[in-house]
C-alpha positions in Angstrom: 23.9 12.2 -13.6 25.7 9.7 -15.8 28.6 9.4 -13.3 26.0 8.9 -10.6 24.5 5.9 -12.4 27.9 4.4 -13.1 29.1 4.7 -9.5 28.6 1.2 -8.2 29.1 2.1 -4.5 26.2 4.7 -4.6 24.0 2.2 -6.5 24.7 -0.5 -3.9 23.6 1.8 -1.0 20.5 2.9 -3.0 19.6 -0.8 -3.5 20.2 -1.4 0.2 17.7 1.4 1.0 15.3 -0.1 -1.5 15.5 -3.5 0.1 14.9 -2.1 3.6 11.8 -0.3 2.3 10.5 -3.4 0.5 11.0 -5.6 3.6 8.5 -3.6 5.7 5.7 -3.6 3.1 3.9 -6.6 4.8 3.8 -4.6 8.1 2.2 -1.6 6.5 -0.2 -3.7 4.4 -1.4 -5.3 7.7 -1.7 -1.9 9.3 -3.7 -0.6 6.3 -6.0 -3.6 6.4 -6.8 -3.1 10.0 -7.4 0.6 9.4 -9.8 -0.3 6.5 -11.6 -2.9 8.6 -12.1 -0.3 11.4 -13.3 2.3 8.9 -15.9 -0.1 7.4 -17.1 -1.2 10.9 -17.6 2.4 11.9 -19.0 3.6 8.5 -21.7 0.9 8.4 -22.3 1.2 12.2 -21.7 -2.5 12.6 -19.4 -2.4 15.6 -17.4 0.1 17.6 -14.4 -1.9 18.7 -12.1 0.1 21.0 -9.5 -2.7 21.1 -9.1 -2.5 17.4 -8.4 1.2 17.6 -5.9 0.7 20.3 -4.2 -2.0 18.2 -4.0 0.3 15.3 -2.5 3.1 17.4 0.1 0.6 18.8 1.1 -0.5 15.4 1.4 3.1 14.2 3.6 4.0 17.1 5.8 0.9 16.4 6.2 1.7 12.7 9.3 3.9 13.3 11.0 1.0 15.2 10.1 -1.4 12.4 11.7 1.0 9.8 14.8 1.5 12.0 15.3 -2.3 12.4 14.9 -2.9 8.7 17.3 -0.2 7.6 20.0 -1.2 10.2 19.6 -4.9 9.3 20.1 -4.4 5.5 22.9 -1.9 6.0 24.6 -4.3 8.4 24.4 -7.0 5.6 25.9 -4.5 3.1 28.7 -3.4 5.4 29.3 -7.0 6.7 28.9 -6.2 10.4 27.0 -8.2 13.1 23.3 -7.7 12.3 21.9 -8.1 15.8 24.4 -5.7 17.2 23.6 -3.1 14.5 19.8 -3.5 15.2 20.4 -3.1 19.0 22.6 -0.1 18.4 20.1 1.7 16.2 17.3 1.2 18.7 19.4 2.3 21.6 20.6 5.4 19.9 17.0 6.2 18.6 15.6 6.1 22.2 18.5 8.2 23.5 18.1 10.9 20.8 14.3 11.0 21.4 15.1 11.5 25.1 17.5 14.3 24.4 14.8 16.0 22.2 12.1 15.7 24.9 14.1 15.6 28.2 11.3 13.4 29.5 11.0 9.8 30.5 7.8 9.6 28.5 9.1 9.3 24.9 6.6 9.7 22.0 7.7 7.6 19.1 7.4 9.2 15.7 4.8 7.6 13.4 5.8 6.1 10.1 8.8 7.6 8.3 10.8 10.3 10.0 14.2 11.8 9.7 15.3 9.9 12.8 14.1 6.5 11.7 15.8 6.8 8.3 19.1 8.6 9.1 19.9 7.2 12.6 20.3 3.5 11.7 22.5 4.4 8.7 24.8 6.5 10.9 24.9 4.1 13.8 25.7 1.1 11.4 28.4 3.1 9.7 30.0 3.9 13.1 29.8 0.2 13.9 31.5 -0.6 10.6 34.3 1.9 11.2 35.0 1.0 14.8 34.7 -2.8 14.5 38.2 -3.4 12.9 39.8 -1.2 15.6 38.1 -2.5 18.8 37.0 -6.1 18.0 38.9 -8.4 20.4 39.0 -11.4 18.0 38.5 -13.9 20.8 38.4 -17.5 19.6 34.8 -18.8 19.6 33.9 -22.5 20.2 30.6 -24.3 20.5 30.7 -24.2 24.3 31.4 -20.5 24.8 30.2 -19.0 21.5 27.7 -16.6 23.0 29.9 -15.5 25.9 32.9 -14.8 23.6 30.6 -13.0 21.1 29.5 -10.7 23.9 33.0 -9.8 24.9 34.0 -9.4 21.3 31.4 -6.7 20.6 30.8 -5.0 24.0 33.5 -2.3 23.5 32.5 -1.7 19.8 28.9 -1.4 20.8 29.4 1.1 23.6 31.8 3.3 21.6 29.6 3.2 18.5 26.7 4.3 20.7 28.6 7.3 22.1 29.9 8.2 18.6 26.3 8.1 17.1 24.7 10.1 19.9 27.7 12.5 19.9 27.3 13.0 16.1 23.7 13.8 16.6 24.4 16.4 19.3 27.0 18.1 17.2 24.7 18.1 14.2 21.9 19.5 16.3 24.1 22.4 17.5 25.3 23.1 14.0 21.7 23.2 12.7 20.6 25.5 15.5 23.5 27.9 14.7 22.7 27.8 11.0 19.0 28.4 11.7 19.8 31.4 13.9 22.1 32.8 11.1 19.4 32.3 8.4 16.8 33.9 10.7 19.0 37.0 11.1 19.4 37.2 7.3 15.8 36.4 6.5 14.6 40.0 6.8 17.2 41.3 4.3 16.6 38.5 1.7 13.7 38.6 -0.8 11.0 36.0 -0.2 11.1 33.0 -2.5 7.8 32.6 -4.4 5.6 29.8 -3.1 5.5 28.3 -6.6 9.3 27.8 -6.5 8.9 25.7 -3.3 6.2 23.6 -5.0 8.5 23.1 -8.1 11.5 22.1 -6.0 9.5 19.7 -3.9 8.0 17.9 -7.0 11.4 17.7 -8.8 12.9 16.2 -5.6 10.1 13.6 -5.4 10.7 12.6 -9.0 14.5 12.4 -8.5 14.0 9.9 -5.6 11.6 7.9 -7.7 14.3 7.8 -10.5 16.6 6.3 -7.9 14.0 3.7 -7.0 13.2 5.2 -3.6 9.7 6.1 -2.5 9.8 9.8 -3.4 6.7 11.1 -1.5 7.5 9.3 1.8 11.2 10.5 1.7 10.4 14.1 0.8 7.6 14.3 3.4 10.0 13.0 6.0 12.5 15.8 5.4 10.2 18.7 4.4 7.0 17.9 6.1 3.4 17.9 4.8 2.4 21.4 5.8 2.9 22.7 2.2 0.2 20.3 1.0 -2.6 22.3 2.7 -1.6 25.6 1.1 -4.0 26.9 -1.6 -2.4 27.2 -5.0 -5.7 28.4 -6.5 -9.0 29.3 -4.9 -10.7 26.1 -3.5 -7.7 24.0 -4.7 -4.9 23.1 -2.3 -1.4 22.1 -3.5 -1.9 18.5 -2.3 -5.2 18.2 -4.4 -3.5 19.8 -7.4 -0.6 17.3 -7.1 -2.9 14.3 -6.9 -5.1 15.4 -9.8 -2.5 16.8 -12.3 1.1 16.0 -11.3 1.5 12.6 -9.6 0.8 9.5 -11.7 -0.6 6.7 -9.5 -0.4 3.0 -9.8 -3.3 2.7 -12.2 -1.8 5.4 -14.5 1.6 3.7 -14.4 0.0 0.3 -15.2 -2.0 1.8 -18.2 1.2 3.5 -19.4 3.1 0.2 -19.2 0.4 -1.6 -21.2 0.4 1.1 -23.9 4.2 1.0 -24.1 4.1 -2.8 -24.4 1.5 -2.7 -27.2 3.7 -0.1 -29.1 6.7 -2.3 -28.6 4.9 -5.4 -29.9 3.7 -3.5 -33.0 7.3 -2.5 -33.8 
């Protein structure tokens, strides 16, 4: 752990992910405000406004694109590649991967944080970073032909980065399917892991992400899902309710703890 903290490269990428999360806070505050307004209107039976519901649904569907744009933008800054090309590449690969998953022209965008919206922009921007020195044409730009030459400079890098990202996904998908089949065949011969161990691993992973300064709950829910939160750990008490009541410290608790710590420090 000490080596991890001292590794500046890892810290830089963690800070980049933090920045991308922080940049989209206004979007989700706006979405939360609209949801609250709609809830109050319905609760007090003041107004049933279908347009507001449609607007909320549209913003929820667009949240994955917002996350993708933010992550690709900040990673492009970190890796010093063209930001608009990185954003276009991450969006193009995202839609392509969704198409390969559904095999339909009607693509359903994932709401909020998903594995695709977090991992895809990172991988696509890294491919852009790796291929830019090899394929960039380095054409001289002037004020008159700046945009035209920029197009020709990046067109080959963009296309090959696209195929590299989508190809990486398809290979990874095949590998995961093979691993899943292997684990399924071994599942009957292995003893079942107690459910409490699953809970413990999940909570420790959340706290580890928070230690790195990354939103633990969102990230873990993205990779492991929320189904476990509805399981009953005790009669009439689900794991999610137990977590909220006895495990997770919210903003109010953190604020009170900070005040107490400050008072103790001032007394010393």
